[in-house]
Residue, then its C-alpha position, 0 to 999 in steps of 0.5 A: m519541499k511540500r513534496i518531501v514533507q509529504l512523503s515523509k510523513i507516509f513513511s513515518d507510520s510503519n502500518r502504511v510502510k507495511i501496506l506499501a511493501l504488500i502492494l509493492r510485492d503482490k502488485e495489486i491487492c484489495v483492502c480485505e487481503i492487507c486487513d487480513t494479512l497484516q492483522l489491522s482493522q478495515p477503517l485503518v487501512s482504508r484511511h491509510l490507503k486514502q492518505m497514500r492515494e492523496a499523496d499520489i502514490l497508489d491508484s485504485r481500480q474497481a471490478g464490480k464492489w471490488v476495489t484493488y490498489f496499485l503502486k502509481e509510476r511515478n519519477d520521483p527520486f526521493l519516492q524511489c529512494c524510498i521504494a528501494e528501502i522497502r525493496k529490502e524488507l520484502p522477504s520479511l513480509p507476511k504471506l499475503a492472505v487471499c480474500k476467500t469471498k472476492y473469488c467465490 
């Protein structure tokens, strides 16, 4: 029951759902790409990412000073159901704003 409540809180915020959708579509992205694509502040995005990591949905990888986030492989039926619904919305997402400083 606790897991369902935790995941429901994650999916109750439209920004978190959009962030998750971007990661689902683009596989692995950094905070600045999320911020630029969705026009959200860095502290807000970081807080949402932290909540999703705590819910064991996302993981991260650090390369130098850059941290990228990706979806964890989970065999969780409730999570998979939510992700299946998010996949239906992927075509409506904005094009990813690639982080210019990351690749310079």
